[in-house]
C-alpha positions as a printed NumPy array, in Angstrom:
array([[ 48.442,  22.848, 137.869],
       [ 45.186,  22.759, 139.759],
       [ 44.679,  23.281, 143.243],
       [ 41.802,  22.499, 145.721],
       [ 40.007,  25.6  , 147.234],
       [ 37.037,  26.337, 149.389],
       [ 33.748,  26.485, 147.19 ],
       [ 31.123,  26.583, 149.683],
       [ 30.463,  26.678, 153.606],
       [ 27.597,  26.331, 155.671],
       [ 28.874,  27.82 , 158.889],
       [ 27.741,  26.642, 162.447],
       [ 24.506,  24.657, 161.725],
       [ 22.81 ,  22.463, 164.358],
       [ 22.544,  18.985, 163.891],
       [ 18.867,  17.927, 164.29 ],
       [ 19.002,  14.202, 163.995],
       [ 21.488,  11.175, 163.774],
       [ 20.338,   8.163, 162.102],
       [ 22.932,   5.267, 162.523],
       [ 20.685,   2.689, 160.685],
       [ 20.437,   4.92 , 157.509],
       [ 22.853,   3.948, 154.606],
       [ 25.059,   7.013, 154.955],
       [ 25.555,  10.532, 154.092],
       [ 24.06 ,  13.941, 155.352],
       [ 20.73 ,  15.164, 154.76 ],
       [ 20.521,  18.971, 154.559],
       [ 17.418,  21.222, 154.102],
       [ 17.027,  21.945, 150.388],
       [ 17.105,  25.855, 151.12 ],
       [ 20.485,  25.456, 152.653],
       [ 21.977,  23.394, 149.921],
       [ 20.829,  26.048, 147.268],
       [ 22.117,  29.036, 149.187],
       [ 25.368,  27.479, 149.9  ],
       [ 25.743,  26.627, 146.007],
       [ 26.084,  22.97 , 146.776],
       [ 24.235,  20.013, 145.071],
       [ 22.866,  16.73 , 145.922],
       [ 25.441,  13.906, 145.78 ],
       [ 28.22 ,  16.443, 146.236],
       [ 31.179,  15.442, 148.488],
       [ 31.424,  17.507, 151.633],
       [ 33.759,  17.666, 154.754],
       [ 31.845,  17.922, 157.936],
       [ 33.575,  19.545, 160.906],
       [ 32.17 ,  19.06 , 164.465],
       [ 32.7  ,  22.071, 166.499],
       [ 31.767,  20.321, 169.849],
       [ 34.335,  17.457, 169.58 ],
       [ 36.665,  18.253, 166.654],
       [ 35.788,  15.382, 164.616],
       [ 36.167,  15.638, 160.933],
       [ 34.525,  13.371, 158.373],
       [ 33.663,  13.275, 154.611],
       [ 30.295,  12.341, 153.038],
       [ 27.998,  13.319, 150.464],
       [ 24.679,  15.443, 150.404],
       [ 21.207,  13.947, 150.392],
       [ 18.332,  16.694, 149.894],
       [ 16.201,  17.311, 152.957],
       [ 12.728,  18.782, 153.15 ],
       [ 12.783,  22.4  , 151.991],
       [ 12.258,  24.777, 154.905],
       [ 12.735,  22.168, 157.519],
       [ 16.013,  23.185, 158.918],
       [ 17.033,  19.722, 158.803],
       [ 20.74 ,  18.687, 159.196],
       [ 20.886,  14.932, 159.864],
       [ 23.958,  12.803, 159.94 ],
       [ 23.466,   9.287, 158.615],
       [ 25.101,   5.71 , 158.866],
       [ 28.642,   5.667, 160.383],
       [ 28.753,   9.53 , 160.326],
       [ 26.044,   9.397, 163.132],
       [ 28.691,   8.113, 165.519],
       [ 30.687,  11.316, 165.13 ],
       [ 28.038,  13.669, 166.287],
       [ 25.204,  14.184, 168.574],
       [ 21.812,  15.85 , 168.136],
       [ 22.377,  19.39 , 169.035],
       [ 26.015,  19.6  , 168.041],
       [ 27.167,  22.563, 165.923],
       [ 28.893,  21.629, 162.737],
       [ 30.428,  23.461, 159.524],
       [ 29.724,  21.695, 156.206],
       [ 32.455,  22.472, 153.763],
       [ 32.83 ,  21.762, 149.957],
       [ 35.903,  22.292, 147.775],
       [ 36.37 ,  22.744, 144.12 ],
       [ 39.469,  22.211, 141.876],
       [ 40.738,  24.904, 139.608],
       [ 43.745,  26.592, 138.243],
       [ 45.677,  28.915, 140.479],
       [ 44.832,  31.785, 138.26 ],
       [ 41.157,  31.235, 138.615],
       [ 41.566,  30.542, 142.4  ],
       [ 43.112,  33.859, 142.887],
       [ 40.038,  35.529, 141.754],
       [ 37.308,  33.035, 143.093],
       [ 34.888,  34.025, 145.802],
       [ 33.438,  30.928, 147.712],
       [ 29.889,  30.945, 149.024],
       [ 29.565,  31.151, 152.758],
       [ 26.227,  31.069, 154.555],
       [ 25.644,  31.776, 158.215],
       [ 22.284,  30.117, 159.339],
       [ 20.579,  31.169, 162.569],
       [ 20.282,  28.941, 165.493],
       [ 17.282,  27.046, 163.859],
       [ 19.131,  26.455, 160.605],
       [ 17.346,  29.122, 158.631],
       [ 19.071,  31.8  , 156.413],
       [ 18.944,  35.108, 157.997]])
């Protein structure tokens, strides 16, 4: 049996832009992606701390050292620039592996940079 567990989390980053006319996804600063052990194209859950909205999308690489966190396409209707969000990815694994697995959790500063 396999279960789905927390793999990575970028906790409480600030949305820097919303682009309704883009084709979709979330654009994240390359440094944040790497620090969180996430990859481009990975499915993520986005939780908006300001309004409780939750959505699923995929990651697009943003400019390195930019602090960018942009919600694109329909997801842009679920957030506003300046909202605080949590970006979560999950992994499937056996229960025995999950019992010993340590997820990657990062806590960027107010400008979306790693402390």
